[in-house]
C-alpha positions as CSV (number, residue, x, y, z in Angstrom):
1,M,0.0,0.0,0.0
2,L,2.7,2.5,0.8
3,R,4.9,1.6,-2.1
4,S,3.1,3.6,-4.7
5,C,1.5,6.3,-2.5
6,G,-0.7,6.8,-5.5
7,P,-4.3,7.8,-6.0
8,R,-5.6,4.3,-5.3
9,T,-4.0,4.2,-1.9
10,A,-5.4,7.7,-1.0
11,E,-8.8,6.6,-2.3
12,R,-8.8,3.5,-0.1
13,L,-8.0,5.7,2.9
14,A,-10.5,8.3,1.8
15,V,-8.0,11.2,1.8
16,H,-6.5,13.3,-1.0
17,R,-3.1,12.0,-2.4
18,N,-1.3,15.1,-1.1
19,T,-2.7,14.5,2.4
20,L,-1.4,11.0,2.3
21,L,2.1,12.2,1.3
22,H,2.1,14.9,3.9
23,R,1.1,12.4,6.6
24,L,3.8,10.0,5.5
25,T,6.4,12.7,5.6
26,K,5.3,13.8,9.0
27,I,5.6,10.2,10.3
28,E,9.1,10.0,8.9
29,V,10.1,13.3,10.5
30,L,8.7,12.4,13.9
31,T,10.2,8.8,14.0
32,G,13.4,9.4,12.0
33,R,12.6,6.3,10.0
34,G,11.7,6.1,6.3
35,V,8.2,4.6,6.4
36,R,8.2,4.1,2.6
37,E,10.9,1.4,3.0
38,A,9.3,-2.1,3.2
39,R,11.0,-3.2,6.4
40,T,10.2,0.0,8.3
41,A,6.6,0.0,6.9
42,M,6.1,-3.5,8.2
43,A,7.6,-2.8,11.6
44,T,5.4,0.3,11.9
45,H,2.3,-1.7,10.9
46,L,3.1,-4.4,13.4
47,A,3.6,-1.9,16.2
48,C,0.3,-0.3,15.5
49,L,-1.4,-3.7,15.6
50,A,0.3,-4.6,18.8
51,D,-0.8,-1.3,20.3
52,A,-4.4,-1.8,19.2
53,L,-4.4,-5.3,20.7
54,Q,-2.9,-4.0,24.0
55,A,-5.6,-1.3,24.1
56,T,-8.4,-3.9,24.0
57,D,-7.1,-5.8,27.1
């Protein structure tokens, strides 16, 4: 999903493409990690899932 950052991804998230790119850049600045890299994207996704699971306990 993050690889192309194109119109289809933005459409699936119900945001404008520029909004998506801005948010990705903001995440990269705040974390210091390139979320457009596959390994980092997967780690970020898993961290969000773990946080969501922990919040339900």
